[in-house]
C-alpha positions in Angstrom: -0.1 0.2 -0.2 1.4 3.3 -1.1 1.5 5.2 2.4 1.4 8.7 0.3 -1.8 7.9 -1.8 -5.0 6.3 -0.4 -7.2 4.6 -2.9 -10.5 6.2 -1.6 -10.6 9.6 0.4 -14.0 10.4 2.4 -15.2 13.2 3.6 -17.9 13.3 6.4 -19.7 16.6 8.0 -21.9 15.6 11.1 -24.5 18.2 10.8 -27.4 18.9 13.9 -30.2 18.5 10.9 -28.6 16.9 8.1 -25.0 15.2 7.2 -23.2 15.1 4.3 -20.4 12.8 2.5 -18.2 13.5 0.2 -15.4 11.7 -1.9 -12.5 11.2 -4.1 -12.1 7.9 -5.9 -8.0 8.2 -6.3 -8.0 4.1 -7.3 -9.5 4.8 -10.9 -7.3 8.2 -11.0 -9.9 10.5 -10.9 -9.1 13.4 -8.4 -13.2 14.8 -9.1 -14.3 15.4 -5.6 -18.3 14.0 -5.4 -20.4 13.4 -2.7 -23.1 11.1 -2.3 -27.0 11.6 -3.6 -28.2 8.1 -2.9 -29.9 7.2 0.5 -32.1 4.7 2.2 -35.2 6.0 2.0 -35.4 8.3 -0.9 -33.3 5.7 -4.1 -35.7 7.4 -6.6 -34.2 11.0 -5.8 -30.9 12.7 -5.3 -30.2 14.2 -1.9 -26.9 15.9 -1.2 -27.4 15.4 2.8 -29.3 12.5 5.1 -30.9 13.8 8.1 -29.5 13.3 11.3 -32.2 11.2 12.9 -32.6 8.1 14.6 -35.5 6.3 15.8 -35.9 3.6 18.6 -38.5 1.3 19.6 -39.1 1.4 23.2 -36.5 0.2 25.7 -34.6 -1.2 22.9 -30.6 -0.6 22.8 -30.9 -0.5 18.9 -32.2 2.0 16.3 -35.6 0.7 14.0 -34.4 3.3 11.4 -32.1 6.4 10.3 -32.0 9.0 8.3 -34.9 9.3 5.9 -36.1 5.7 7.0 -36.9 7.7 10.1 -39.3 10.3 8.2 -42.0 8.2 7.8 -45.7 8.5 9.7 -44.9 5.3 11.1 -41.8 6.1 12.2 -42.5 9.2 13.2 -45.9 9.0 15.2 -45.6 5.6 16.6 -46.7 5.7 20.2 -44.4 2.8 21.1 -40.6 4.3 19.6 -38.4 7.7 20.1 -37.3 9.9 18.0 -34.1 11.2 18.3 -32.8 14.0 16.7 -31.1 17.8 16.8 -28.4 15.6 19.2 -24.8 17.5 17.6 -24.1 19.8 20.3 -25.2 17.4 23.3 -21.5 15.4 23.1 -20.1 18.8 24.4 -20.9 17.8 28.2 -21.2 21.6 29.1 -23.7 22.2 26.6 -25.6 19.1 27.6 -25.4 20.6 31.4 -26.9 23.7 30.2 -30.1 22.2 28.3 -30.8 20.0 31.0 -31.2 23.2 33.0 -33.2 24.9 30.5 -35.1 21.8 29.3 -35.0 18.6 31.8 -38.1 16.6 29.4 -36.7 16.5 26.4 -33.0 16.4 26.9 -31.0 13.6 27.4 -30.3 12.3 30.7 -26.3 11.3 30.0 -23.7 12.1 28.0 -23.8 7.5 27.7 -26.8 8.4 26.3 -25.4 10.5 23.5 -22.8 8.9 23.0 -25.0 5.7 21.7 -26.8 7.9 20.1 -23.7 9.1 17.9 -22.3 5.8 17.5 -25.4 4.3 16.1 -25.9 6.6 13.6 -22.2 6.3 12.8 -22.7 3.4 12.4 -25.5 2.8 9.8 -23.7 5.9 8.0 -20.5 3.6 7.7 -22.5 0.7 6.5 -23.9 2.8 3.5 -20.5 4.5 2.9 -19.1 0.9 2.2 -23.0 0.2 0.0 -22.4 2.6 -2.4 -18.4 3.1 -2.4 -17.5 -0.3 -2.3 -18.1 -1.0 -6.2 -16.8 2.1 -7.4 -13.3 0.6 -5.8 -10.4 -0.6 -8.6 -7.7 -2.3 -7.8 -9.0 -4.0 -4.0 -11.9 -4.9 -2.3 -13.2 -2.9 0.3 -11.9 -4.7 3.4 -8.0 -4.2 1.9 -8.5 -0.7 0.2 -6.5 1.9 1.6 -9.2 4.0 2.5 -9.0 7.5 4.9 -11.9 8.9 6.3 -11.9 12.7 7.2 -14.0 14.0 9.7 -15.2 17.6 10.4 -15.7 19.4 13.8 -16.9 22.2 15.2 -14.8 25.2 16.7 -16.9 25.2 19.7 -15.8 21.5 21.1 -13.0 21.9 22.8 -10.2 19.2 22.6 -11.6 16.7 25.0 -14.9 16.5 23.2 -12.8 15.9 19.8 -11.3 12.8 21.4 -14.7 11.5 23.0 -16.0 11.8 18.7 -12.7 10.3 17.5 -13.2 7.0 19.6 -17.0 7.3 18.9 -16.5 6.9 15.3 -13.7 4.6 15.5 -16.2 2.3 17.5 -18.7 2.4 15.1 -16.3 0.9 12.4 -14.7 3.4 10.5 -11.1 2.3 11.0 -12.6 -1.1 11.5 -10.6 -2.3 8.0 -6.9 -3.0 8.3 -6.0 0.0 5.8 -8.5 2.3 6.8 -7.2 5.9 8.2 -9.7 8.3 10.7 -8.8 11.2 11.1 -10.0 14.9 12.5 -9.4 17.2 9.3 -10.1 20.7 9.2 -12.7 22.8 12.1 -15.9 23.5 9.4 -15.1 27.1 8.8 -11.8 26.2 7.5 -13.4 23.3 5.5 -15.3 26.0 3.8 -13.3 28.4 2.5 -10.6 25.6 1.3 -13.7 24.5 -0.7 -13.8 28.4 -2.0 -11.2 28.6 -2.3 -11.1 25.5 -4.9 -14.5 26.1 -6.5 -13.9 30.0 -6.7 -10.4 30.8 -6.9 -11.0 33.4 -10.2 -12.5 35.6 -7.4 -9.8 36.4 -5.1 -6.8 38.2 -5.6 -3.6 38.1 -4.0 -3.3 39.1 -0.3 -7.4 39.3 -0.1 -8.8 38.5 3.6 -11.5 36.0 3.8 -13.7 35.9 7.0 -15.6 32.6 6.0 -19.2 32.3 8.4 -20.5 28.7 8.4 -23.8 28.7 9.3 -25.6 25.7 9.9 -28.2 23.9 11.9 -26.9 23.7 15.1 -23.2 25.9 15.5 -22.2 28.9 13.3 -18.4 29.0 12.7 -15.5 32.4 12.0 -12.4 31.8 10.4 -10.5 34.3 9.0 -8.0 33.6 6.3 -5.6 35.4 3.9 -5.4 34.4 -0.1 -1.8 33.5 -1.0 -0.3 32.1 -4.1 -2.6 33.7 -6.5 -0.1 33.7 -9.4 0.2 29.9 -9.3 -1.7 26.9 -10.0 -2.1 26.1 -6.3 -3.9 28.6 -4.6 -3.1 28.8 -0.6 -5.2 30.0 2.3 -3.0 31.2 5.3 -5.4 31.6 8.5 -5.0 35.6 10.2 -6.6 34.6 13.9 -8.2 32.0 15.8 -10.9 30.8 14.8 -13.8 30.4 16.7 -17.9 30.1 17.1 -21.0 30.1 18.9 -24.4 28.3 19.1 -26.1 29.6 16.1 -27.9 27.5 13.4 -31.2 27.4 11.6 -32.2 24.7 14.6 -33.4 27.7 16.8 -35.7 28.8 14.1 -37.6 25.5 14.0 -37.6 25.4 17.9 -39.0 28.7 18.0 -41.6 27.8 14.8 -42.4 24.8 16.9 -43.2 27.0 20.1 -45.3 29.4 18.7 -47.3 26.8 16.5 -47.7 25.0 20.0 -49.1 28.5 22.0 -51.5 28.9 19.2 -52.7 24.8 18.9 -52.6 24.6 23.2 -55.9 27.6 22.6 -57.7 26.3 20.3 -57.8 22.8 22.1 -58.9 24.6 24.6 -62.2 25.9 22.7 -62.3 22.8 20.8 -60.5 19.7 21.6 -57.7 18.5 18.8 -57.1 15.3 17.3 -53.8 14.8 19.7 -51.8 16.8 22.1 -50.9 20.1 21.2 -47.2 19.3 21.7 -47.3 16.2 19.3 -48.9 18.2 16.4 -47.0 21.2 16.6 -43.7 19.0 16.3 -44.7 16.9 13.1 -46.0 20.8 11.5 -42.3 21.8 12.4 -41.0 18.6 10.8 -43.1 18.5 7.7 -41.8 19.5 4.6 -44.4 22.1 4.4 -42.9 24.1 6.9 -38.9 23.3 5.9 -39.3 24.5 2.5 -41.1 27.4 3.4 -38.1 28.3 6.3 -35.5 27.5 3.2 -37.1 29.6 0.9 -37.7 32.5 3.2 -36.8 35.9 1.9 -36.8 34.6 -1.9 -38.3 36.1 -5.1 -41.9 33.9 -4.5 -41.9 34.7 -0.8 -45.7 34.7 -0.2 -47.1 37.3 2.8 -48.9 34.3 4.1 -48.3 30.5 4.3 -50.2 27.7 5.9 -49.0 24.3 7.4 -51.1 21.2 7.5 -52.4 20.1 11.1 -51.7 16.2 11.1 -55.1 14.2 11.4 -57.1 17.5 11.6 -60.8 17.9 10.1 -61.2 19.6 7.4 -64.3 20.8 8.7 -62.6 22.2 11.9 -62.2 26.1 12.4 -60.7 28.3 14.8 -59.8 32.1 13.5 -58.8 32.9 16.1 -55.4 31.4 15.9 -56.0 30.9 12.1 -57.2 27.5 11.9 -59.2 26.8 8.8 -59.4 23.8 6.4 -57.3 22.0 8.4 -54.4 23.9 7.8 -53.0 26.7 10.5 -52.2 30.4 8.4 -48.7 32.3 9.5 -47.3 35.1 8.2 -44.3 36.0 6.8 -43.5 38.5 9.4 -44.0 36.1 12.3 -41.6 33.6 10.6 -39.1 36.3 10.3 -39.0 37.2 14.0 -37.2 33.8 14.1 -34.6 34.3 11.2 -33.7 38.3 13.0 -33.0 36.3 16.6 -30.6 34.4 14.5 -29.8 37.1 12.3 -28.9 39.2 15.3 -26.7 36.7 16.9 -24.9 36.0 13.5 -23.7 40.0 13.3 -22.8 40.3 17.0 -20.0 37.6 16.0 -19.5 39.2 12.6 -18.9 42.2 14.3 -16.9 40.9 17.4 -14.9 39.3 14.4 -14.1 42.4 12.6 -13.4 44.3 16.0 -10.9 41.8 16.8 -9.2 41.8 13.4 -8.8 45.8 13.7 -7.3 45.6 16.9 -4.8 43.0 15.7 -4.0 44.3 12.0 -4.9 47.7 11.6 -5.0 49.3 8.2 -5.7 45.7 6.8 -9.0 45.2 5.0 -11.8 42.7 5.0 -12.2 41.5 1.2 -15.2 39.3 1.4 -17.5 37.5 3.8 -17.9 33.9 2.6 -21.9 32.3 3.6 -21.9 28.9 4.0 -24.0 26.2 5.9 -27.6 25.4 6.0 -28.8 28.9 7.6 -26.2 30.7 5.1 -28.0 29.5 2.1 -31.1 31.3 3.4 -31.7 34.8 0.9 -33.2 36.0 4.0 -29.9 35.6 5.9 -27.9 37.0 2.5 -30.0 39.9 2.0 -29.7 41.0 5.6 -26.5 40.6 5.9 -25.8 42.0 2.8 -27.4 45.7 3.7 -25.7 45.9 7.3 -21.8 45.1 5.7 -23.2 48.0 2.8 -19.9 50.4 3.0 -18.3 48.0 6.1 -21.4 48.4 8.0 -19.8 50.6 10.5 -16.3 49.1 10.4 -12.8 50.5 9.2 -11.7 47.2 8.0 -14.9 46.2 6.4 -15.2 49.5 4.0 -15.3 46.9 0.4 -16.5 43.9 1.7 -18.0 41.9 -0.6 -20.9 39.3 1.1 -20.7 35.9 -1.5 -22.3 32.3 -1.0 -20.1 29.5 -0.8 -20.0 27.0 -4.1 -22.6 24.2 -3.3 -22.8 25.8 0.4 -24.8 22.8 2.3 -21.9 21.0 0.8 -19.0 23.2 1.4 -17.6 21.5 4.7 -17.4 18.1 3.5 -16.3 18.8 -0.1 -13.9 21.2 1.4 -12.1 18.3 3.6 -11.4 16.0 0.3 -10.6 18.7 -1.5 -8.0 20.1 0.6 -5.9 16.3 1.1 -6.7 16.1 -2.7 -4.5 19.2 -3.4 -2.0 18.1 -0.4 -1.5 14.8 -2.5 -1.1 16.6 -5.4 1.0 19.8 -4.6 3.1 18.3 -2.1 0.9 20.8 0.1 -2.6 21.7 1.4 -4.8 25.0 1.1 -4.5 25.9 4.4 -1.2 24.9 6.0 -0.5 27.1 8.6 -3.4 28.0 11.2 -3.4 29.9 14.2 -3.3 28.1 17.5 -6.7 28.2 19.3 -5.2 28.3 22.9 -2.1 28.4 24.9 -0.7 25.0 26.3 1.9 24.5 29.1 3.4 22.2 31.1 3.5 22.0 34.9 7.1 23.2 36.3 8.6 25.0 39.3 10.6 28.5 40.0 13.7 29.4 42.4 12.0 31.3 45.0 12.7 35.1 44.9 11.2 36.7 47.8 11.3 40.0 45.8 9.2 38.9 43.0 5.4 39.8 43.0 4.7 36.7 41.5 5.8 34.3 44.2 3.8 36.0 47.6 1.5 34.0 49.0 2.9 31.0 46.5 3.3 27.4 48.4 7.2 26.6 48.5 9.2 23.4 48.9 12.9 22.3 49.7 14.8 19.8 47.1 16.9 18.0 49.3 18.8 17.4 46.4 20.3 20.9 46.5 19.1 22.8 48.9 17.2 25.4 46.7 13.3 26.4 47.8 11.2 26.7 44.9 7.7 27.7 44.3 5.4 25.3 42.6 2.8 24.9 40.2 3.9 27.4 37.6 3.2 26.7 34.1 5.9 27.1 31.0 3.5 28.2 28.1 5.1 25.9 25.2 3.0 27.3 22.4 0.7 30.6 22.9 -2.7 31.2 21.4 -2.8 32.7 17.9 0.9 31.5 17.1 1.3 29.8 13.6 1.3 26.0 14.1 1.5 23.3 11.6 1.1 19.5 11.5 3.9 19.5 9.5 6.1 21.0 12.3 5.1 19.5 15.7 5.9 21.8 18.7 8.8 19.0 20.8 9.2 19.0 24.3 12.5 17.8 25.9 12.4 15.8 29.4 15.2 14.4 31.1 14.3 12.3 34.3 16.4 10.9 36.6 15.9 7.3 37.9 17.8 5.1 40.8 19.2 2.3 40.4 17.1 -0.7 40.8 13.6 1.7 40.2 11.2 -0.6 37.7 8.9 2.3 36.8 9.3 3.7 33.2 5.6 5.1 32.9 5.9 9.4 32.9 2.5 11.0 33.7 2.6 14.6 32.7 0.3 17.3 33.0 -0.8 19.3 30.1 -2.3 22.8 30.5 -4.9 24.9 28.6 -5.4 28.5 28.5 -7.5 30.6 26.2 -6.4 33.8 27.5 -4.8 36.1 25.0 -1.0 36.0 25.7 -0.4 39.7 27.9 -2.6 37.7 30.2 -1.9 34.1 30.1 -2.2 33.1 34.0 1.4 32.8 35.5 0.2 29.4 37.5 -2.3 26.8 37.7 -4.8 28.1 39.9 -5.1 32.0 38.0 -7.2 33.1 35.2 -8.8 30.1 33.3 -5.8 27.9 33.5 -6.7 24.5 34.0 -5.2 20.7 33.2 -6.2 19.5 29.7 -5.2 15.9 29.8 -2.8 13.8 31.5 0.1 11.9 29.0 2.3 9.3 30.7 5.3 8.3 28.5 6.0 4.9 28.4 9.4 4.3 28.0 9.1 0.2 28.9 10.4 -0.4 25.5 13.1 2.1 25.3 16.6 0.8 25.2 17.6 1.0 28.9 22.0 0.9 27.5 21.3 4.2 26.3 20.4 5.7 29.5 23.2 8.0 30.9 24.8 6.6 34.5 25.7 9.4 36.7 27.7 9.4 40.2 28.4 6.2 39.5 32.2 6.7 40.8 33.0 6.4 44.4 34.7 9.7 44.4 31.0 11.4 42.8 29.1 13.7 45.2 25.6 13.2 44.9 23.5 10.2 44.6 24.1 7.4 42.1 21.1 7.3 39.4 20.5 7.0 35.4 19.4 10.2 33.2 17.0 9.1 31.0 16.5 11.7 27.8 13.0 11.8 25.8 11.0 14.3 23.9 7.3 14.6 23.6 6.4 16.1 20.0 3.1 17.6 20.3 0.5 18.1 17.0 -1.9 20.5 17.5 -4.7 19.9 14.8 -7.6 22.2 13.5 -9.2 21.2 16.5 -7.2 18.4 18.1 -4.2 18.0 20.1 -2.2 14.6 19.8 1.0 13.6 21.2 4.3 11.3 20.5 7.0 9.7 22.6 10.5 10.0 20.8 13.5 8.1 22.2 17.0 8.1 21.1 15.8 9.7 17.8 12.9 7.0 17.1 9.4 7.3 18.0 8.2 4.4 20.4 5.1 2.9 19.6 3.6 3.9 16.4 -0.1 2.7 16.7 -0.2 4.2 20.5 2.2 7.0 20.6 1.4 8.3 24.2 -1.4 7.3 26.5 -3.6 10.9 27.3 -6.0 10.8 30.2 -8.4 13.4 29.1 -9.6 16.1 31.9 -13.2 17.4 31.7 -14.0 20.8 29.7 -13.5 23.5 31.9 -16.1 26.1 32.3 -15.4 29.2 30.3 -14.2 32.1 32.9 -14.8 35.8 32.3 -11.6 37.4 31.5 -10.9 40.9 32.8 -11.0 43.7 30.1 -8.1 45.5 30.8 -5.9 47.3 29.3 -2.0 46.0 28.5 -1.1 45.4 32.4 2.4 46.5 34.0 4.0 43.3 35.6 7.5 42.2 36.4 9.6 40.6 33.5 10.4 37.2 34.5 13.1 36.6 32.3 14.8 38.7 30.5 14.4 36.9 27.1 10.8 36.8 27.5 9.6 39.7 28.0 6.4 41.1 30.5 3.8 38.6 31.3 0.0 39.7 32.5 -2.0 38.0 35.4 -5.3 37.5 35.6 -7.6 37.2 38.5 -8.0 34.1 40.5 -10.4 31.2 39.9 -11.3 27.8 41.2 -9.9 25.0 39.9 -11.5 22.4 38.2 -12.1 19.2 40.1 -9.4 17.3 38.1 -6.7 20.1 38.9 -8.1 20.3 42.8 -4.5 20.9 45.0 -3.7 19.2 48.1 -2.9 21.6 50.5 -0.8 18.9 51.8 1.6 19.2 48.4 5.1 19.0 50.9 7.3 18.5 47.8 9.4 15.4 46.2 12.7 14.1 47.4 13.9 15.2 44.0 13.6 18.4 41.8 12.8 18.7 38.1 15.4 21.5 36.9 15.2 23.6 33.6 18.5 25.7 32.8 16.7 28.7 33.7 16.0 27.5 37.2 12.3 26.8 36.4 11.4 23.0 37.2 8.8 20.4 36.7 7.1 19.0 39.8 4.4 16.9 40.6 2.8 13.6 40.5 5.8 11.3 39.7 7.4 13.6 36.8 7.8 16.9 35.4 4.9 18.6 35.0 2.1 16.8 36.8 -0.8 18.5 38.6 -0.8 17.2 41.9 -4.0 15.7 43.7 -1.9 14.0 46.3 1.3 14.5 48.2 3.8 14.6 45.8 6.2 11.4 45.6 10.2 11.5 45.6 11.0 12.0 41.7 13.2 13.8 39.3 12.5 14.8 36.3 14.4 17.8 34.6 12.9 20.1 31.9 15.2 21.4 29.1 14.4 24.3 27.1 12.8 22.3 23.7 13.9 24.6 21.4 11.5 27.6 22.7 14.6 29.8 24.3 14.4 30.1 28.1 11.0 29.2 30.2 9.5 32.2 31.5 
């Protein structure tokens, strides 16, 4: 198998309301990006996407239908079945808890229940992908073909959620064949941008700046990119700011319509009973093709001032003019629907305005040339018209005076086609469309600093004395190895070098490390764990049990040596920060250990958002002359996974870097301790970033 050229590339855009699948069949020499249009329940029609829906018989673990098959009357209205939809955002435990508080009756009880729905849906999706594409392969059957699956994710998902999603789709079967490869590709906004640049490259000029808005069913993602290399056949994009998103989407319009219809139905039901409960009727009206078509066409040329939605099972003779019911239908005005649209449009405007303001602050004097709309909500004629009107002549933004509002080609397929297009381009030209991106957060490890009574950062901090060198240290400081907004690429992983001191006869070879994350801007990065929004992202375990022990360096073995006899182990952890995920590799003696499981990672629960203070550039002491100034934000409580124990007295050994900062905790450098620190020694090297600060 040629590791650089798959037989088939498949892109999956799992959506709130519908899911799209694109592919490129390289086994027949084709680089054309196609997409699946034939789905169970719609074999006689072309459908670009399949509904993200499952139906379960009551008390049964397996679904009876999915996708279009779940939209039949027998599945939707069966009293002994449960209909599951709009569950995409619930994979994020923070979002799930918010929704449980808002609507406990109609929200999943647990994250395990959501994971089951995800797995069942993706298992059925995988089977259909295999059914449709296996016969198109040339030269190898499906079971042995090299198939590369790429998945997009929202920018709102934390790395922990992305890893949960990766594990689910793998369990669902996407990596079950020997030569299958599964990876998280671009975020949804990035994929939409890539698709637009590939399909409509002629509209862009060198150094144009694009603001891409992928507004889908449940989430909206923004990404700002610069256009490069327009004079070549390989146009490329450079990310200019951190991607971000919000819970904005067309599903909220459905929610609003359902609630409004229910309120009118309840009034009618009080006067003359309806054939079903107002709850059930309102839900079916919202799900009906009549309403969905009206919603999609709202703001178009043929938009009627009044529209009617049939009421299921209602006698044609039933009438209640006070709530607009006659001839078995309920009438609505386009203004009533428009109010629901306006709520989402206003949120979109606020999100876009915020991004434009950020760009003006970070890159004054540069103009945003294009606002690219993608996704289901971005496809809406009404949304497009409102945004064009809003940003005519810049909408009050000095950096958007000539901005053009454009719609991505195939806006509903832009994400899944962009995933595949980027990979095909990478194979063809040797580089992806989007190679460099801005790091979405800052990442670091726990370290110790030599205590300095004159350093205000050390006042009130916990200290410990290292018995090996007699020095006093402050603990739980953070050494940031990559900062938010800095350019990164998967082609050049970030390397952290570690030294470990092991006593003769000590059998332990697995060394844990805490990875710390913060979303604060660089001037306000927390100095230590417990300050600002710093929290434990994950615990990684570097297993050196397969390393060649003859490569360990023996120290103080002569009888005249001062100090204890020990072995020094040098190893590296390479951090690969993707568009939405973070991965780790363990290297020893210039060799990667364990190709299948580079490093064991235990992800912490996503930390709740912390409101950072909106203050001017702070005046703070310089930690190290090579690092410049560093800001500090207010102290907040730690997530449970990073709680500190007041009885930490420190270990027997220290973990010192070249500039006096050291790693602490657990059994290795950088572990956020939950119990009393055990006696161990690890030394952190600079890893090529200059001195730690």
